[in-house]
Every structure is written in structure tokens, then in C-alpha cells.
N, C-alpha and C positions, 0 to 999 in steps of 0.2 A: 784301335784302341789296344794301349798294353795288353800282351797278353803272356802267359807262364813261357812263352816258345822264348820271347826275346830275355827272358833271364837263364834258361837254358845256353841261347847262345852266349851270354856272360860267361856261362859255367867253361862253353866249349873252347874259348880263349882263354881266358885264364888256367884250365888244363894243359891246353898245349901249348903255354907261355914256358912249361917247365921241361916238356922231353921233347921242345923244337921241332914238334909234329908240325903238319898242316890241318887246322880247323875245319867243318866245314864252313861253305858261306850261309848267311843269315838266309838266304833265299829258298836252302838245300833245307833250315829248319824249319820251317815256316809251311814247307810244303809237306814237311812230313808229320808237322801239327798239326795241320792239318786234315790230312788222309785218314790219320789216329783218331783223330775226336769225332769225324764223321763216324769210321766204321765202330765207335763205341758209341754215339748213338741210335746208329741202326739197330746194334745190337740192343738195347735199354728198348727201343719200339717192339721188336721181335719178342724180347722178355714180358713186357706189357699187354702185349695180345694174345702169346700162351696164358699167362696167368687169367686174364679175363674168359678167354674160352674154355678154360678147364673149371672155372667157376657156375660158370654159366651152366656148362654140359654135367656136370655135379648136381647144379642144384636144381635141374628139369628134367634127368635121366628118370624114369619109372623104373620101381622094381622090376618091372615083369618085364620085359624087350619086349614080348608080344602084345602087347596092348599101350606100347608108345605111340603117344600123340604128335601129328604134324610139328616137325621143326620149325622153332618161332624164326619169325625174320633175324633178330637179335643175332641169335646161333647163327645163322645161314650167312650175315656178313663176317660176320668175327671167324669163322672159320675162311673163310673166300680172301678177305685178308690175309691169313696165312697160308694160303696155298701157294705153291711155287709159283702158278701164274702171277697172282695178284703182286707178288714182294719183288719182279721184276719191277713192276711200274710203279711201285708205292714207296721205291729208294729216294730219298732225296736227291738236289740237283746238284751234280759236281762244280769241284769248283776249275773256272778255265786257267790257266798259265800259259804267258805268251815271254820265252824264253828269248835274250838275244846278247851271246857270249855270257859275261857274269850274272849280267844285270837282269832283271828277270820286275813285268808287273803285271799285277795280282788281282783279278776282280771275281767277285763273287754275281756267279750267274743265277741265283738262287732271289725268290722275291723276297723271300722271309730270311731274319735275322735271326742266324744259330751261332751257340757258342764257339762253333770252329770256323764261323767267317770271320770273326773279329780280327784275328789275325792280320787278315785278307786286308784289312780296312787300308792299312799303313805300308806304303811303298818305302823300302826299302833306299829307294834312294832321295823322297822326300825331305826335309830339313827339320829337325826339333832341336830348341834347349832342350838338356836333358841330366838327370845323376844316377850313378849308379852308388849302390851302397852295400855292403857285404857287413855280413853278421857271422861271430859265431855264435853257435846253439849247444849251452852244457846237456849233460846225461840228464839234468832236472827239467831242461828246457827251457833253461834262463838265457836270455839273446843279449847280449851285447854285441854293441859297434864296433866294427876292427878297420872300416874304412867310408866313407863318403864322398866322394868330389866328382861335379860335376860343369858346365859350362850354359852360360846364358843365350850365349852365341849360337844363332840354329848351325847345327851339322846332320850331314846325310846320315840316314838311322845307322847303317851297317858302319860307317867310319864310325860314328859315335860312341856305339855300344864298345866298338871293340876297342877305342883308344882307353875311356873313361870306365872300360873291368879293369883291365890291367892300371891307370892311372889311380884310382882308389884304393886298389889291390898291395899299389908297392907304392904311393908318394904321397899317404895322407902322412901330413908330421906327424902328427897326433898322435901315433902305431907306428911298432914295426912292421916293413913287410910282411905280409902274409905269405906262409912259408907251403910250401906243397904238403905237408905232412899233415895243416889245418885243413884243408878243400873236405874231406869228409863232414868235418863240422859248420860247415858255412852254408847262409842260405844268401840268396841272391836277391834282392827289389831293386829293379833300375823307375825312375818317374819320368814323363814326358810333361815337359811344361806349357802351359799356353792360358790365353786371356788374361792378358796383364795388361794391371790398370795400376793408375796412380791413385792413391787413398784421398781421399776429402781430409782427412784426420786421422792422427795413429789410431783410434778404434775401428777406420770403416774397414773391418775386413771380418771374415766367419771363422769362429773356430773347426779345424776339421774340413773344412771345405777348402781353405783359402792355406797359401802358401805364401808368405813376405819378405822383402826383401828391403833391409834400410839402406841407411845412407845418412852422413852429416857429419857438421865437425866440430872437430873435438881437440884445444889446443892447435889452434892453428896445423891441423892433419884434416884431412875428411879419412872416414871411416864406413866400413860395411861388408854387411854380413845377413847371410839369409837361412829361415830356416824351412824344410820343406813342409806342405800338408800336413802330413800328420804324424812330426814331430809336437807341438803342445800337445796333441790330443792324450800319444801315447806318455806323457810327463805327468800330465795331470794337471798343466799348468793353467789358467785364470790366461787374456787378455793381456794386462797388465805385467803378472809374469814372463809372462813370452816373449814382449818386448825388453823386457828389462834384461832377461839373459842372452837377446840377442845383441843388446848395446854391448853390454858384457864378452862375448865374442866376438866382438869388431872392434874391440879394444879400449872401452869407455871404464875410466876407474869412477865409481862416486869420490867427491871431495870431503872433505872432514867438517863441510858447511850443513852437506845435507846430510851425513851420518848420526849430524847430530839433532836435525830438524828433523827428516825420517818422514814427511809428510809429503813431499814435491817429489812432481812424474819425472821420471827421469831423463825422457825426451824434453821435460821443458828447458832444462839445465844446458841443452848444446844448441849449435846453432845448425840452421839450414837444414831442419829433420824432414825427412821424407820416406814412406813407405810407398812400396806396390807392391800388390797385392797378385796373384794368378793361382791358377788350378791347374793340378797333377793329375795324372794318369798312369799308373801304379801296376806295375804286376811284378810277383815274388815267386821265387820258388825255392825249394832247398833241397840241396846234396842229395839227398834219397828221392826224393819227385826225381830230381833232374837222371838220376843213373836207371831207377824201373823208365822212366820212359824212351829211353837209348834202349833198354831192352827190349820192352814193348813193338819198337817199329825195327831191330834190328838192325842200329847205330853202332852198337858195340861189335859188333861180329867184320864190320867195313874198317875197323881198325887195325886187325891184326891180320 
């Protein structure tokens, strides 16, 4: 499953491209993310236990200590959970990491899936089709696309993220290259693609669940384009509006006859129209979130 750690890595790659520094490996980012997430979960659990102990002891404590009744079993258990000897055995199982040069294979040894273990489910050497998206965020919180490029060819995770973090930032021809001054206003999203299926017809896909990739013949040329799973929902489009917009993105233009009729489906007017649906594992992070996380794991101090 994709996690914010993968978006943090894209920020590291982009930032290092401007000062020509060496960015941390994806392995290191994932390891730091797992450690910080586990620590945060432990702190939350300790806080919840302390709150429950305070609640029980406040409600059950007698006004006259000399007449205090025997301590209830529930309080005894809660206090035992908060004692030093108990906390040592209640810590969640750690994540084991095996390193071989710069490549690391990670596996969670816990029997229960927790948020901190999500990132470890993706092996940096395994291959995935992927897209990296950069958005700029205004002071009012409005999000504007600044670059989105990816590949349907499966690439090793670290290599693919590094390549397309830069390609989408600098080579999306719809926009000027992202300057260093814009980084504090950016957010990054990455989408790992899976579950590719040929649709039975143009409508054989689900809004909000599937991304779609179309191809068709028009004016003796083959055209194609794709929208990721979240695009149609963010734009508030219907399936029909999504398909027509995607056809226009691919290079299709309605002829004068269709403008007059206005009722036929655009995909019915081209030849050899195909739709492939797919799902996406998406993760996002803003510049602020990336910087706060860097400070929390002392990664910023290692750069100096």
C-alpha cells in the first residue's frame, strides 16, 4: 500500500535536484517512517491508558482515604498496564529489516496490520506502473495542477518514483518547469496502478474506483489518454462527461455534424474504441507535512 513516506521521497528527490545534493534512499525514508509511526502509536496507546486510569481513579476514589474500599480489578489491570514492567512487554512487535548494499527487503513481523506497517508492504525492488502528480496550493487552500506524468510500464518502485518525480515536475508540456521557489507551496501525490481489465463497453467502470485508459482511431490516427481514479470525482463529472473530456485530451475534436445533432455519444463516432479500467493505490503529502516529518525524525539535521 502506498503511504505518505513515498510522497516524502518524491519531495527529497525534487529538492535535491536543485542543490545537486544526494537525497536519502527510499529504504531509509521507509525505515524512518516506520519507526516514527510506531513511536507515535505507542505514545497514543500510553496516553489512552493514562486517561482511563485517571478516569477510574477519580470516579472511584472515596472522599475519606481511611474508608477506601478494596481496589477494583479494573483499576488494578489498568495500573498494571501502565507500570514499567508491563510497558516493556506491551510494545508492538518491531519491523525486521534485512539490508544488502543499497537494496533492502522489509517484512512486518507483527500479526496485526497497523498503519506503520503499510509502507513495508511495498518492496522497493518490486515493479509497478505509476504516476506522480504535483499540485500547487494557494494561501486560500485552492489546489492547482502543476504536473502529472507516469507510465503504464512496471518499474522498480525506487527507480520509478525518482524518475517521475522529476519528469512530472519539469517535463509536463502543459506547464512551465517547477522552480525551486515554488516547492514550499507544493503537494505531491503518487498513484500505483493495478488490476487492469478490458471493459465490456464504454460504461463498464465505476466512478471513484477505477481509472480509465482509452484508445481509438480518428482521422486515420490512433489516439489514447488516461485519467487516474480520482480525477472524475474531483471534477464532479459523470461517466459520459469523463469519457468525452478524455477523448478531447487524446486529441479528438467533434465534427460539425455532431455539433448540430448534439445527441450521439462521441465514442460511437470513432472507430475501434477501447476502454481499459484499473485501480490505484494513492498517497499524498504536502510540503508542510514533509518538513514536519523531517524534523521529527531529525533528518533535517543530517543535511547540515
